[in-house]
N, C-alpha and C positions, 0 to 999 in steps of 0.2 A: 922469288921467294913466295910471293902472294899466290902465284899459280900452283905451286907445290902444295900450299895449304888447301886450295880448292880441290885439287886432284885427290888429296888424301881424304878430305870430307866426302867427295863423290865416291871414292873407292870404298869407304866405309858404309855408305848408304845404299849402294847397289844391291847387296845381298838381301836387304829388307824388302826390296821390290820384287824379288823373284821367288819368295817362299810363300806358299799358301798354307796358312796355319790351320790345323785341325786339332781339336782337343784330343787328349789320349783316348777317351771312350769312343771316338769316332774313327779310330784307326784300325779297328778290327771288327769283324762281323760275327753273327751268331754261329755261322758254320765253323769258325775257328774255335769258338767256345765249346761246341758240341764234340769235337774230336776227342776220342779216347775216354769219354766219360760214361758212367753207368746210366741205366734207364732212370734211376731215381734222381740223378743229377739233372738229366734232361727234363724230367717232369718238374723238378724244382725251378729250373730256369724258365720254363714256359709259364708256370703259375706266377712266379715272381715278376716276370715281365708284364703279364696281363695286369697285375696289381699296380706295378709301377707306372704304366701308361695311363691308368685310370686316375692317378693322383693329379696329373696335370691336364687331363683331357677335358674337353667340353661335355656338354650333357649327353651328346650322342655316344662319345667314347665311354663315359661313365655308365651308360645304359647297356652297352655291349660288353664292356669289360667291367670288372669290379674286384673286390678282394677275393682272391682265389688261393685256397690252401687245401691240399688233399689230406684228409684225415688218416688215410692209409699209410702215410709217411711220417707220422708223428714219432719223433725220437731218432729219425734217420739223419745222421749228421751230413751226409752227402746232399740230401734234398734240402735241408735247412741252409746249408752253405750256399747252394746254388740259388735258392729262393731269395736270400738277401743280396747276393751279388747281382742277380738279374733285376731285382726291384730297384736298386740304386742305379744300375746301368740304364734300364729303360726309362726310368723316371727322368733322369738327367737328359737322355737322348731325346725323349718326347718334348721336354722343356726346350731343348736346343732347337728342335724342329719348329716349335711354335714361335720362338724368338728370332729364328734365322731361316725364313722360308726358302732362300736360294741355296741352301746347302744340299748336297747330294748324300742322302742318308737312307735310301730305299733298299730293302732287301736284307737288312742286317739282322733282323730278329727271327729269321726262320731257322728252326732246328729240324734236322731230318732224322 
């Protein structure tokens, strides 16, 4: 009976050892975000991502990137939506990269 309890516990713990957890925002890349969207959405994504990275960046990142918003797209709902989505996505992704150096997150932010 004791052996059955140990086997059950072992059986329940085994899946926990085999799954590599990745947050939801790390499961897809920028190429997937860009598919089928308008040029204003892509521009909003690029600008929002630059701003989001600057929030958690060091002084070098902040000097290269900064608050970026294109005045030509004022009032464009597609641009605004993409800007806010990318801002939150890239800010969190940059923060995760800073706090978790061994994660594999390169190449996610490129939009073609």
